[in-house]
DRENPA-3360 file (N, C-alpha, C; in nm, 2 decimals, always signed):
BEGIN
1 = MVRRRRVL = -0.73/+4.48/-3.00/-0.74/+4.51/-2.86/-0.67/+4.65/-2.83 ~ -0.56/+4.67/-2.90/-0.48/+4.79/-2.88/-0.57/+4.91/-2.93 ~ -0.64/+4.89/-3.04/-0.72/+5.00/-3.10/-0.83/+5.04/-3.00 ~ -0.89/+4.94/-2.93/-1.00/+4.97/-2.84/-0.94/+5.04/-2.72 ~ -0.82/+5.01/-2.68/-0.76/+5.09/-2.57/-0.74/+5.23/-2.60 ~ -0.69/+5.25/-2.73/-0.67/+5.39/-2.77/-0.80/+5.47/-2.78 ~ -0.90/+5.40/-2.83/-1.03/+5.47/-2.84/-1.08/+5.50/-2.71 ~ -1.07/+5.41/-2.61/-1.12/+5.43/-2.48/-1.04/+5.54/-2.41;
9 = LLILLAAP = -0.91/+5.54/-2.43/-0.83/+5.65/-2.38/-0.87/+5.78/-2.44 ~ -0.89/+5.79/-2.57/-0.94/+5.91/-2.63/-1.07/+5.96/-2.57 ~ -1.16/+5.87/-2.55/-1.29/+5.90/-2.49/-1.28/+5.95/-2.35 ~ -1.19/+5.88/-2.27/-1.17/+5.92/-2.13/-1.10/+6.05/-2.12 ~ -1.02/+6.09/-2.22/-0.95/+6.22/-2.22/-1.05/+6.33/-2.27 ~ -1.13/+6.30/-2.37/-1.22/+6.39/-2.43/-1.34/+6.42/-2.35 ~ -1.39/+6.32/-2.28/-1.51/+6.34/-2.20/-1.50/+6.45/-2.10 ~ -1.40/+6.45/-2.01/-1.39/+6.56/-1.91/-1.37/+6.70/-1.98;
17 = LFVGVLVL = -1.30/+6.70/-2.09/-1.28/+6.83/-2.16/-1.42/+6.88/-2.21 ~ -1.49/+6.79/-2.27/-1.62/+6.82/-2.32/-1.72/+6.87/-2.21 ~ -1.72/+6.79/-2.10/-1.80/+6.83/-1.99/-1.76/+6.97/-1.93 ~ -1.63/+6.99/-1.92/-1.58/+7.12/-1.87/-1.62/+7.23/-1.96 ~ -1.62/+7.21/-2.09/-1.66/+7.32/-2.18/-1.81/+7.34/-2.16 ~ -1.89/+7.24/-2.15/-2.03/+7.25/-2.12/-2.06/+7.33/-1.99 ~ -1.98/+7.29/-1.88/-2.00/+7.36/-1.76/-1.97/+7.51/-1.77 ~ -1.86/+7.54/-1.84/-1.82/+7.68/-1.86/-1.93/+7.75/-1.94;
25 = LYSRDPAG = -1.98/+7.69/-2.05/-2.08/+7.75/-2.13/-2.21/+7.77/-2.05 ~ -2.24/+7.68/-1.96/-2.36/+7.69/-1.88/-2.35/+7.80/-1.78 ~ -2.23/+7.82/-1.72/-2.22/+7.91/-1.61/-2.19/+8.05/-1.66 ~ -2.13/+8.07/-1.78/-2.09/+8.20/-1.82/-2.17/+8.23/-1.95 ~ -2.25/+8.33/-1.95/-2.33/+8.37/-2.07/-2.25/+8.44/-2.17 ~ -2.24/+8.38/-2.30/-2.16/+8.45/-2.40/-2.22/+8.58/-2.44 ~ -2.34/+8.61/-2.42/-2.41/+8.73/-2.45/-2.36/+8.85/-2.37 ~ -2.32/+8.82/-2.24/-2.29/+8.93/-2.15/-2.15/+8.93/-2.10;
33 = ESGYPVCV = -2.07/+8.82/-2.12/-1.94/+8.82/-2.06/-1.83/+8.81/-2.17 ~ -1.72/+8.87/-2.14/-1.61/+8.86/-2.24/-1.53/+8.73/-2.21 ~ -1.43/+8.71/-2.30/-1.35/+8.59/-2.28/-1.38/+8.49/-2.39 ~ -1.50/+8.50/-2.45/-1.53/+8.41/-2.56/-1.47/+8.46/-2.69 ~ -1.45/+8.38/-2.79/-1.39/+8.42/-2.92/-1.50/+8.51/-2.99 ~ -1.45/+8.60/-3.07/-1.54/+8.68/-3.16/-1.54/+8.62/-3.30 ~ -1.64/+8.64/-3.37/-1.65/+8.60/-3.51/-1.57/+8.69/-3.59 ~ -1.47/+8.64/-3.66/-1.38/+8.73/-3.74/-1.46/+8.78/-3.86;
41 = FHHLTGLD = -1.54/+8.69/-3.92/-1.62/+8.73/-4.03/-1.71/+8.85/-4.00 ~ -1.78/+8.84/-3.88/-1.87/+8.95/-3.84/-1.79/+9.07/-3.80 ~ -1.68/+9.05/-3.74/-1.60/+9.17/-3.70/-1.55/+9.25/-3.83 ~ -1.51/+9.17/-3.93/-1.46/+9.24/-4.05/-1.57/+9.30/-4.14 ~ -1.68/+9.23/-4.15/-1.78/+9.27/-4.25/-1.91/+9.33/-4.19 ~ -1.93/+9.30/-4.07/-2.06/+9.34/-4.01/-2.18/+9.25/-4.04 ~ -2.15/+9.15/-4.12/-2.25/+9.05/-4.15/-2.25/+8.93/-4.06 ~ -2.36/+8.86/-4.05/-2.36/+8.74/-3.97/-2.32/+8.62/-4.05;
49 = CPGCGTLR = -2.23/+8.54/-4.00/-2.19/+8.41/-4.07/-2.29/+8.30/-4.03 ~ -2.28/+8.19/-4.09/-2.38/+8.08/-4.06/-2.36/+8.03/-3.91 ~ -2.25/+8.06/-3.85/-2.22/+8.02/-3.71/-2.25/+8.12/-3.61 ~ -2.27/+8.24/-3.65/-2.30/+8.35/-3.55/-2.42/+8.32/-3.46 ~ -2.40/+8.33/-3.33/-2.50/+8.30/-3.24/-2.50/+8.16/-3.19 ~ -2.41/+8.08/-3.23/-2.41/+7.94/-3.19/-2.37/+7.92/-3.04 ~ -2.27/+7.99/-2.99/-2.24/+7.98/-2.85/-2.35/+8.03/-2.76 ~ -2.42/+8.14/-2.80/-2.53/+8.19/-2.72/-2.65/+8.09/-2.73;
57 = ALHQLLHG = -2.66/+8.02/-2.85/-2.77/+7.92/-2.86/-2.74/+7.80/-2.78 ~ -2.62/+7.76/-2.77/-2.58/+7.64/-2.69/-2.60/+7.68/-2.54 ~ -2.57/+7.80/-2.50/-2.59/+7.84/-2.36/-2.74/+7.84/-2.33 ~ -2.82/+7.88/-2.42/-2.97/+7.88/-2.40/-3.02/+7.73/-2.40 ~ -2.96/+7.65/-2.48/-3.00/+7.50/-2.48/-2.97/+7.44/-2.35 ~ -2.85/+7.47/-2.30/-2.81/+7.41/-2.17/-2.90/+7.46/-2.06 ~ -2.97/+7.57/-2.07/-3.06/+7.62/-1.97/-3.20/+7.58/-2.00 ~ -3.22/+7.50/-2.11/-3.35/+7.45/-2.14/-3.44/+7.54/-2.23;
65 = NVLAALRL = -3.38/+7.65/-2.28/-3.46/+7.75/-2.36/-3.44/+7.72/-2.51 ~ -3.52/+7.62/-2.55/-3.51/+7.57/-2.69/-3.55/+7.68/-2.79 ~ -3.66/+7.75/-2.77/-3.70/+7.86/-2.86/-3.60/+7.97/-2.87 ~ -3.54/+8.01/-2.75/-3.44/+8.11/-2.75/-3.32/+8.07/-2.83 ~ -3.28/+7.94/-2.82/-3.17/+7.89/-2.89/-3.20/+7.89/-3.04 ~ -3.32/+7.85/-3.08/-3.36/+7.85/-3.22/-3.36/+7.99/-3.28 ~ -3.39/+8.09/-3.20/-3.39/+8.23/-3.25/-3.25/+8.28/-3.27 ~ -3.15/+8.23/-3.19/-3.01/+8.27/-3.21/-2.94/+8.20/-3.32;
73 = NALSVCLL = -2.96/+8.07/-3.34/-2.91/+8.01/-3.46/-2.98/+7.87/-3.48 ~ -3.08/+7.88/-3.56/-3.17/+7.77/-3.59/-3.09/+7.65/-3.66 ~ -3.00/+7.69/-3.75/-2.93/+7.58/-3.82/-2.84/+7.50/-3.73 ~ -2.76/+7.57/-3.64/-2.68/+7.50/-3.54/-2.76/+7.41/-3.45 ~ -2.87/+7.46/-3.40/-2.95/+7.38/-3.31/-3.01/+7.26/-3.38 ~ -3.05/+7.27/-3.51/-3.11/+7.16/-3.58/-3.00/+7.06/-3.63 ~ -2.88/+7.10/-3.64/-2.77/+7.01/-3.68/-2.70/+6.94/-3.57 ~ -2.73/+6.98/-3.44/-2.67/+6.92/-3.33/-2.69/+6.77/-3.32;
81 = PVLALVVA = -2.82/+6.72/-3.34/-2.84/+6.58/-3.34/-2.76/+6.50/-3.45 ~ -2.75/+6.57/-3.56/-2.67/+6.50/-3.67/-2.53/+6.49/-3.63 ~ -2.47/+6.60/-3.58/-2.33/+6.60/-3.53/-2.31/+6.49/-3.42 ~ -2.40/+6.48/-3.33/-2.39/+6.38/-3.23/-2.40/+6.24/-3.28 ~ -2.48/+6.22/-3.38/-2.49/+6.09/-3.45/-2.37/+6.05/-3.52 ~ -2.31/+6.15/-3.59/-2.18/+6.12/-3.67/-2.07/+6.09/-3.57 ~ -2.06/+6.17/-3.46/-1.95/+6.14/-3.37/-1.97/+6.00/-3.30 ~ -2.09/+5.97/-3.26/-2.11/+5.84/-3.20/-2.08/+5.73/-3.29;
89 = RNWLAAWR = -2.12/+5.75/-3.42/-2.10/+5.64/-3.52/-1.95/+5.62/-3.54 ~ -1.88/+5.73/-3.55/-1.73/+5.72/-3.57/-1.66/+5.66/-3.45 ~ -1.70/+5.69/-3.33/-1.64/+5.63/-3.21/-1.67/+5.48/-3.21 ~ -1.79/+5.45/-3.24/-1.83/+5.30/-3.24/-1.75/+5.23/-3.35 ~ -1.74/+5.29/-3.46/-1.66/+5.22/-3.57/-1.51/+5.21/-3.53 ~ -1.46/+5.31/-3.46/-1.32/+5.30/-3.42/-1.31/+5.19/-3.31 ~ -1.41/+5.18/-3.22/-1.41/+5.08/-3.12/-1.41/+4.94/-3.18 ~ -1.48/+4.93/-3.29/-1.48/+4.80/-3.35/-1.36/+4.77/-3.44;
97 = GRVARWPR = -1.27/+4.87/-3.45/-1.15/+4.85/-3.53/-1.17/+4.88/-3.68 ~ -1.27/+4.95/-3.71/-1.30/+4.99/-3.85/-1.29/+5.14/-3.87 ~ -1.26/+5.18/-3.99/-1.26/+5.32/-4.02/-1.40/+5.36/-4.06 ~ -1.46/+5.46/-3.99/-1.60/+5.50/-4.02/-1.60/+5.58/-4.14 ~ -1.69/+5.55/-4.23/-1.71/+5.63/-4.35/-1.83/+5.72/-4.33 ~ -1.84/+5.82/-4.40/-1.96/+5.91/-4.39/-2.08/+5.83/-4.42 ~ -2.18/+5.83/-4.34/-2.30/+5.75/-4.36/-2.37/+5.78/-4.49 ~ -2.40/+5.67/-4.56/-2.47/+5.69/-4.69/-2.59/+5.60/-4.70;
105 = PRWVPAGW = -2.70/+5.64/-4.63/-2.82/+5.56/-4.64/-2.87/+5.56/-4.79 ~ -2.94/+5.45/-4.82/-2.99/+5.44/-4.96/-3.09/+5.55/-5.00 ~ -3.16/+5.60/-4.90/-3.26/+5.70/-4.93/-3.20/+5.84/-4.95 ~ -3.07/+5.86/-4.93/-3.01/+5.99/-4.94/-2.93/+5.99/-5.07 ~ -2.95/+6.09/-5.16/-2.88/+6.10/-5.28/-2.73/+6.11/-5.26 ~ -2.66/+6.07/-5.37/-2.51/+6.07/-5.36/-2.45/+6.21/-5.33 ~ -2.52/+6.32/-5.37/-2.46/+6.45/-5.36/-2.52/+6.52/-5.23 ~ -2.55/+6.45/-5.13/-2.61/+6.51/-5.01/-2.51/+6.59/-4.93;
113 = RWGIVVLV = -2.38/+6.56/-4.94/-2.28/+6.65/-4.88/-2.29/+6.79/-4.94 ~ -2.30/+6.80/-5.07/-2.31/+6.93/-5.13/-2.44/+7.00/-5.09 ~ -2.54/+6.92/-5.06/-2.67/+6.98/-5.01/-2.64/+7.05/-4.87 ~ -2.56/+6.99/-4.79/-2.53/+7.05/-4.66/-2.45/+7.18/-4.68 ~ -2.36/+7.17/-4.77/-2.28/+7.29/-4.80/-2.37/+7.40/-4.85 ~ -2.46/+7.37/-4.95/-2.55/+7.47/-5.00/-2.64/+7.52/-4.89 ~ -2.69/+7.43/-4.80/-2.77/+7.47/-4.69/-2.70/+7.57/-4.60 ~ -2.58/+7.54/-4.56/-2.50/+7.63/-4.47/-2.48/+7.77/-4.54;
121 = IGFGILRN = -2.43/+7.77/-4.67/-2.41/+7.89/-4.74/-2.54/+7.97/-4.76 ~ -2.64/+7.90/-4.80/-2.77/+7.97/-4.81/-2.82/+8.03/-4.68 ~ -2.81/+7.95/-4.57/-2.85/+8.01/-4.44/-2.76/+8.13/-4.41 ~ -2.63/+8.13/-4.44/-2.55/+8.25/-4.42/-2.59/+8.37/-4.50 ~ -2.63/+8.34/-4.62/-2.68/+8.45/-4.71/-2.81/+8.51/-4.66 ~ -2.91/+8.42/-4.64/-3.05/+8.46/-4.61/-3.06/+8.53/-4.48 ~ -2.97/+8.49/-4.38/-2.99/+8.56/-4.25/-2.94/+8.70/-4.25 ~ -2.88/+8.74/-4.36/-2.83/+8.88/-4.38/-2.92/+8.96/-4.47;
129 = VPLWPFKL = -3.03/+8.90/-4.52/-3.12/+8.98/-4.60/-3.21/+9.05/-4.51 ~ -3.22/+9.19/-4.52/-3.30/+9.27/-4.42/-3.45/+9.27/-4.45 ~ -3.50/+9.17/-4.50/-3.65/+9.16/-4.52/-3.71/+9.05/-4.44 ~ -3.84/+9.07/-4.41/-3.91/+8.96/-4.34/-3.94/+8.86/-4.44 ~ -3.93/+8.73/-4.42/-3.91/+8.65/-4.30/-3.76/+8.62/-4.27 ~ -3.67/+8.67/-4.36/-3.53/+8.64/-4.34/-3.47/+8.70/-4.22 ~ -3.52/+8.82/-4.18/-3.47/+8.88/-4.06/-3.49/+8.79/-3.94 ~ -3.58/+8.70/-3.94/-3.60/+8.61/-3.83/-3.48/+8.51/-3.81;
137 = LAPH = -3.40/+8.49/-3.92/-3.28/+8.41/-3.91/-3.16/+8.47/-3.85 ~ -3.16/+8.61/-3.84/-3.05/+8.68/-3.78/-3.05/+8.66/-3.63 ~ -2.94/+8.64/-3.57/-2.93/+8.63/-3.42/-2.97/+8.76/-3.35 ~ -3.07/+8.74/-3.26/-3.11/+8.86/-3.18/-3.14/+8.82/-3.04;
% end
């Protein structure tokens, strides 16, 4: 029972913060306003990291512009449902008093985590290749 109260308290504290961040991101465009963090990797190298364009993509998603969000960072947009599923699963497991483990469905190979790492690194490399069709992955 104590664990459920802690989880509920965490959710009650995190939910307003999460909603506040979404309201801020909805109301202030990262493409045109300052105050948002800059990508250190992009600032130092001039290259786009796998996360470059994510704030702008989330801003576009909050305004219902899915295609614009995909143009800014397709990987982040496509991984949002996975992230939501993992967070929901972990909160549910904590609510039930269990420690959530990374989901391992039978149809997913054992090395799927490495697959995500390779996907993110590969996306980061390919979005910096100045040839078509890879130029489509760069945020614009």
